[in-house]
Kinemage of the C-alpha trace (Angstrom):
@kinemage 1
@onewidth
@group {chain A} dominant
@subgroup {mainchain}
@vectorlist {calphas} color= white
{ca met a 1} P 202.364 93.084 83.351
{ca thr a 2} L 202.080 94.034 79.717
{ca ala a 3} L 205.471 92.485 78.975
{ca ser a 4} L 204.030 88.955 79.037
{ca lys a 5} L 201.309 89.705 76.482
{ca lys a 6} L 202.159 89.304 72.839
{ca pro a 7} L 201.019 92.011 70.462
{ca ile a 8} L 198.056 91.090 68.283
{ca arg a 9} L 198.889 91.128 64.617
{ca thr a 10} L 196.198 92.525 62.408
{ca ser a 11} L 196.341 93.112 58.736
{ca trp a 12} L 195.387 96.703 58.108
{ca ile a 13} L 193.019 97.321 55.198
{ca asp a 14} L 192.783 100.790 53.769
{ca pro a 15} L 189.056 101.715 53.783
{ca asp a 16} L 189.626 103.849 50.694
{ca asp a 17} L 190.672 100.845 48.630
{ca ala a 18} L 187.856 99.762 46.343
{ca pro a 19} L 187.219 96.007 46.063
{ca asp a 20} L 187.808 94.179 42.806
{ca val a 21} L 184.261 94.095 41.398
{ca ser a 22} L 185.211 91.698 38.617
{ca thr a 23} L 185.377 88.756 41.031
{ca pro a 24} L 182.582 86.151 40.994
{ca lys a 25} L 181.471 87.263 44.475
{ca trp a 26} L 180.762 90.791 43.266
{ca arg a 27} L 179.242 89.665 39.957
{ca glu a 28} L 176.740 87.593 41.940
{ca lys a 29} L 175.886 90.582 44.147
{ca phe a 30} L 175.333 92.791 41.103
{ca ala a 31} L 173.130 90.118 39.507
{ca arg a 32} L 170.844 90.169 42.581
{ca ala a 33} L 170.760 93.960 42.945
{ca asp a 34} L 167.752 96.088 42.017
{ca leu a 35} L 167.799 97.432 38.496
{ca arg a 36} L 167.081 101.112 38.167
{ca glu a 37} L 166.127 103.442 35.360
{ca gly a 38} L 166.789 106.857 36.866
{ca asn a 39} L 165.196 106.785 40.320
{ca lys a 40} L 162.624 104.119 39.399
{ca ile a 41} L 163.255 100.481 40.332
{ca val a 42} L 162.716 98.106 37.418
{ca arg a 43} L 160.994 94.982 38.721
{ca arg a 44} L 162.281 91.595 37.674
{ca gly a 45} L 160.504 88.264 37.751
{ca arg a 46} L 156.891 87.390 37.125
{ca pro a 47} L 154.770 90.458 36.316
{ca pro a 48} L 151.790 91.168 38.565
{ca leu a 49} L 148.489 89.615 37.518
{ca ala a 50} L 145.722 91.797 36.118
{ca his a 51} L 143.146 89.881 38.192
{ca pro a 52} L 144.940 88.224 41.136
{ca lys a 53} L 143.128 85.659 43.235
{ca gln a 54} L 142.076 86.598 46.742
{ca ser a 55} L 143.143 84.531 49.720
{ca val a 56} L 140.224 83.450 51.940
{ca asn a 57} L 139.607 81.147 54.868
{ca leu a 58} L 136.835 78.740 53.950
{ca arg a 59} L 135.340 75.964 56.040
{ca leu a 60} L 134.377 72.921 53.973
{ca asp a 61} L 133.164 69.454 54.904
{ca ile a 62} L 136.014 66.975 55.414
{ca glu a 63} L 134.527 64.709 52.724
{ca val a 64} L 134.794 67.520 50.161
{ca ile a 65} L 138.440 68.190 51.012
{ca glu a 66} L 139.323 64.480 51.000
{ca his a 67} L 137.634 64.007 47.620
{ca phe a 68} L 139.605 66.789 45.940
{ca lys a 69} L 142.900 65.982 47.685
{ca ala a 70} L 142.612 62.319 46.641
{ca ser a 71} L 142.934 63.315 42.988
{ca gly a 72} L 146.397 64.801 43.599
{ca pro a 73} L 148.066 68.207 43.394
{ca gly a 74} L 145.953 71.103 42.182
{ca trp a 75} L 142.990 70.266 44.378
{ca gln a 76} L 142.396 73.908 45.311
{ca thr a 77} L 142.354 74.864 41.631
{ca arg a 78} L 139.796 72.118 40.957
{ca ile a 79} L 137.595 73.409 43.787
{ca asn a 80} L 137.826 76.893 42.250
{ca glu a 81} L 136.812 75.488 38.840
{ca arg a 82} L 133.783 73.747 40.346
{ca leu a 83} L 132.752 76.937 42.147
{ca arg a 84} L 133.059 78.890 38.867
{ca gln a 85} L 130.789 76.348 37.169
{ca ala a 86} L 128.194 77.008 39.884
{ca leu a 87} L 128.045 80.726 39.038
{ca pro a 88} L 124.900 81.740 37.099
{ca ala a 89} L 126.971 83.715 34.552
{ca ala a 90} L 129.037 80.586 33.866
{ca gly a 91} L 125.958 78.634 32.843
{ca gly a 92} L 125.677 76.748 36.111
{ca lys a 93} L 122.402 75.885 37.770
{ca lys a 94} L 121.019 78.094 40.497
{ca ser a 95} L 122.303 76.821 43.831
{ca ala a 96} L 120.066 75.313 46.481
{ca pro a 97} L 118.792 77.594 49.237
{ca arg a 98} L 121.288 78.207 51.997
{ca gln a 99} L 120.805 76.293 55.226
{ca thr a 100} L 121.032 78.348 58.389
{ca arg a 101} L 121.421 77.345 61.992
{ca lys a 102} L 118.507 77.714 64.337
{ca ala a 103} L 119.111 80.087 67.213
{ca gly a 104} L 118.819 78.780 70.699
């Protein structure tokens, strides 16, 4: 039964052979690798912000969202600027009393 099967040819690769690290494939891998100084990883890219913004879920009236979106990209930044202007320390006027829902 084994006489009808042809042997499978495989090219044997010695696992002790080191790859040629001067090829573009390996240069690209090294370019993406973590940089280290001793045991410490040196971070690349944009440095962390001293005062990062906080992500929140906020429910706003549809008219407010439409107004800011209509003026193009950056609408969330413009909302943030308007909210900053409303802060007392920023010279804004004191906001109107908060409306609450009636229970029942």
